[in-house]
C-alpha positions as CSV (number, residue, x, y, z in Angstrom):
1,X,23.0,12.5,-5.9
2,X,20.9,14.2,-7.8
3,X,17.7,13.1,-6.2
4,X,14.8,15.4,-5.1
5,X,11.7,15.2,-3.3
6,X,8.7,14.2,-5.7
7,X,6.0,15.5,-3.3
8,X,5.4,18.0,-1.0
9,X,4.4,16.6,2.4
10,X,1.9,19.6,3.3
11,X,0.1,18.8,0.0
12,X,-0.2,15.2,1.1
13,X,-1.9,16.2,4.5
14,X,-4.7,17.8,2.7
15,X,-5.6,14.6,1.3
16,X,-6.6,13.1,4.4
17,X,-10.3,12.7,5.1
18,X,-12.3,11.4,8.3
19,X,-13.2,8.1,6.7
20,X,-11.8,4.9,8.4
21,X,-9.5,2.7,6.6
22,X,-11.5,-0.2,5.7
23,X,-8.6,-2.5,5.5
24,X,-6.0,-3.4,7.9
25,X,-3.4,-6.3,7.9
26,X,-1.7,-7.5,11.1
27,X,1.1,-9.9,10.6
28,X,1.7,-12.4,13.8
29,X,4.9,-14.1,14.1
30,X,6.2,-17.0,16.3
31,X,10.0,-18.2,16.8
32,X,11.1,-21.7,15.7
33,X,14.5,-22.7,16.6
34,X,15.5,-18.8,16.9
35,X,14.0,-18.3,13.2
36,X,11.2,-15.8,12.7
37,X,8.6,-17.4,10.7
38,X,5.2,-15.6,9.3
39,X,2.4,-17.4,11.3
40,X,-0.8,-15.5,10.3
41,X,-2.3,-12.3,8.8
42,X,-5.5,-10.9,10.4
43,X,-7.3,-8.7,8.0
44,X,-10.2,-6.6,8.9
45,X,-12.7,-5.6,5.9
46,X,-15.5,-3.0,6.3
47,X,-16.3,-1.4,3.3
48,X,-18.9,1.6,3.8
49,X,-20.7,1.2,0.2
50,X,-20.9,-1.5,-2.5
51,X,-19.0,0.5,-5.4
52,X,-17.1,-1.6,-7.7
53,X,-13.3,-1.5,-6.6
54,X,-10.0,-1.7,-7.9
55,X,-7.2,-3.4,-5.8
56,X,-3.4,-2.7,-6.5
57,X,-0.7,-4.6,-4.9
58,X,3.1,-4.8,-4.4
59,X,4.3,-8.0,-3.8
60,X,7.2,-8.1,-1.7
61,X,9.0,-11.1,-0.5
62,X,11.8,-10.5,2.1
63,X,13.0,-6.9,3.2
64,X,10.0,-5.2,1.8
65,X,6.2,-5.3,2.6
66,X,3.5,-7.0,0.7
67,X,1.1,-4.0,0.5
68,X,-2.2,-3.6,-1.1
69,X,-4.7,-0.9,-1.6
70,X,-8.3,-0.8,-2.8
71,X,-10.3,2.2,-4.2
72,X,-12.8,3.5,-6.6
73,X,-13.7,6.8,-8.6
74,X,-17.0,9.0,-7.8
75,X,-19.5,10.0,-10.3
76,X,-17.6,13.5,-10.2
77,X,-14.3,11.8,-11.0
78,X,-12.6,11.8,-7.4
79,X,-10.3,8.8,-6.7
80,X,-11.3,7.5,-3.1
81,X,-8.6,5.2,-1.7
82,X,-10.7,3.4,0.9
83,X,-8.4,0.5,2.0
84,X,-4.8,0.2,2.7
85,X,-2.9,-2.8,4.2
86,X,0.8,-4.2,4.3
87,X,2.5,-7.2,5.7
88,X,5.8,-6.4,7.0
89,X,8.2,-9.4,7.1
90,X,10.4,-9.2,10.1
91,X,14.4,-9.6,9.6
92,X,14.9,-13.3,8.6
93,X,11.5,-13.9,7.7
94,X,9.8,-14.3,4.2
95,X,6.1,-13.5,3.2
96,X,4.2,-16.6,2.6
97,X,2.6,-16.1,-0.9
98,X,0.0,-18.9,-0.1
99,X,-1.1,-17.0,2.7
100,X,-1.4,-13.6,1.0
101,X,-3.1,-15.5,-1.8
102,X,-5.8,-16.6,0.7
103,X,-5.9,-13.2,2.1
104,X,-6.4,-11.2,-1.2
105,X,-9.0,-13.4,-2.3
106,X,-10.8,-12.9,0.8
107,X,-10.2,-9.0,0.8
108,X,-11.2,-9.1,-3.0
109,X,-14.7,-10.6,-2.1
110,X,-15.5,-8.6,0.9
111,X,-14.4,-5.1,-0.8
112,X,-16.3,-6.1,-4.3
113,X,-13.0,-5.8,-6.3
114,X,-13.4,-6.2,-9.9
115,X,-10.0,-5.7,-11.1
116,X,-6.5,-5.9,-9.8
117,X,-3.3,-4.2,-10.9
118,X,0.0,-5.4,-10.3
119,X,3.4,-6.2,-11.9
120,X,3.7,-10.2,-12.2
121,X,7.1,-10.1,-10.1
122,X,6.6,-12.4,-7.2
123,X,2.5,-12.6,-8.1
124,X,1.9,-14.8,-10.9
125,X,0.3,-17.5,-8.9
126,X,-1.7,-15.0,-6.7
127,X,-3.0,-13.3,-10.0
128,X,-4.0,-16.4,-11.4
129,X,-5.9,-17.4,-8.3
130,X,-7.7,-14.0,-8.6
131,X,-8.5,-14.6,-12.2
132,X,-10.2,-17.9,-11.2
133,X,-12.6,-15.6,-9.0
134,X,-13.4,-13.8,-12.2
135,X,-11.2,-10.7,-11.1
136,X,-9.7,-8.7,-14.2
137,X,-6.1,-8.7,-14.2
138,X,-4.2,-6.1,-15.2
139,X,-0.4,-6.3,-15.6
140,X,1.2,-2.7,-14.9
141,X,4.2,-1.3,-13.5
142,X,4.7,2.4,-12.1
143,X,6.4,4.6,-14.3
144,X,7.1,8.3,-14.3
145,X,3.9,9.0,-16.3
146,X,1.9,7.3,-13.7
147,X,3.7,9.1,-11.0
148,X,3.0,12.4,-12.8
149,X,-0.5,11.8,-13.0
150,X,-0.5,10.9,-9.2
151,X,1.3,14.1,-8.3
152,X,-1.3,16.1,-10.5
153,X,-4.2,14.4,-8.4
154,X,-2.6,15.2,-5.2
155,X,-1.8,19.0,-6.2
156,X,-5.5,19.2,-7.2
157,X,-7.0,17.2,-4.6
158,X,-8.4,14.7,-6.9
159,X,-7.4,11.7,-4.5
160,X,-8.9,11.1,-1.0
161,X,-7.2,9.0,1.7
162,X,-8.4,7.5,4.7
163,X,-8.1,9.0,8.1
164,X,-4.4,9.2,9.4
165,X,-4.1,7.0,12.5
166,X,-1.5,9.5,14.2
167,X,-1.0,13.1,14.0
168,X,0.1,14.0,10.7
169,X,2.8,16.5,12.3
170,X,4.6,13.6,13.7
171,X,4.2,11.1,10.9
172,X,7.8,12.2,9.1
173,X,9.7,12.2,12.4
174,X,8.6,8.5,12.7
175,X,10.6,7.8,9.4
176,X,13.8,8.4,11.3
177,X,13.1,6.2,14.3
178,X,15.3,3.3,14.9
179,X,12.4,1.0,14.9
180,X,11.4,1.8,11.2
181,X,9.6,0.5,9.5
182,X,7.9,-1.6,12.1
183,X,7.0,1.8,14.0
184,X,4.3,2.0,11.3
185,X,3.4,-1.8,11.4
186,X,-0.5,-1.0,12.2
187,X,-0.7,2.5,10.6
188,X,-0.7,2.1,6.8
189,X,-2.1,5.5,6.2
190,X,0.6,7.1,8.2
191,X,3.2,5.0,6.4
192,X,1.8,5.8,3.0
193,X,1.8,9.5,3.9
194,X,5.7,8.9,5.0
195,X,6.3,7.4,1.7
196,X,4.7,10.2,-0.2
197,X,6.8,12.6,1.6
198,X,10.1,10.7,1.1
199,X,10.1,9.2,-2.5
200,X,12.6,10.9,-4.8
201,X,13.1,11.6,-8.5
202,X,16.3,11.0,-10.1
203,X,16.3,11.8,-13.6
204,X,13.5,9.7,-15.1
205,X,13.4,7.4,-12.0
206,X,11.6,7.3,-8.8
207,X,13.0,5.7,-6.0
208,X,13.1,5.4,-2.3
209,X,13.8,7.9,-0.1
210,X,17.1,7.2,2.2
211,X,16.6,4.1,4.5
212,X,12.7,4.1,3.4
213,X,10.5,1.7,2.0
214,X,7.8,2.5,-0.9
215,X,5.5,-0.5,-1.2
216,X,2.4,1.2,-0.4
217,X,3.3,4.3,-2.8
218,X,3.7,1.8,-5.5
219,X,0.0,0.9,-5.0
220,X,-1.2,4.2,-5.7
């Protein structure tokens, strides 16, 4: 199909640090009349410093996650990704944007977020709410130029990820599990590493690997 891996997975592994992930979103579900409904989202925020942060989000509704990441740049120019989270809707369920709006506003306050980057697809109301909280909103979509800059940062270790929740040697095997993507439900760092390792380039476009998602990657 002309698609080629965009990253080398071994290069991604070297980005992992010993820092804990400061965000974790765990969705909870209940069943009503055999239909799966999103009930609540529990988010933990535990920043280790008071740096001004940027939040990026990718707003999925059904079949895709609603993903977010936070990070900041150090005085020597390194990009520190210190928060990753995603809410995965089960089959037949939709993400509650009102619930996510409340969650993102909570995260933005706790993580000292000064700007949020997102395209406006599925997220206009959420972005307006963040603007009301005096957060700068930047409308952007990941393109090949951005992806190339990201790859350069990966190759030159200009970006740092939190500690992986599972053995990095097991991450790629998890992508072929029949439970995917829900086997990554509470391990967003591992899931991002898997997406780094499976996103493909076809001409001037980036796409998901076969059977994969790429929501966390698009927050980078």
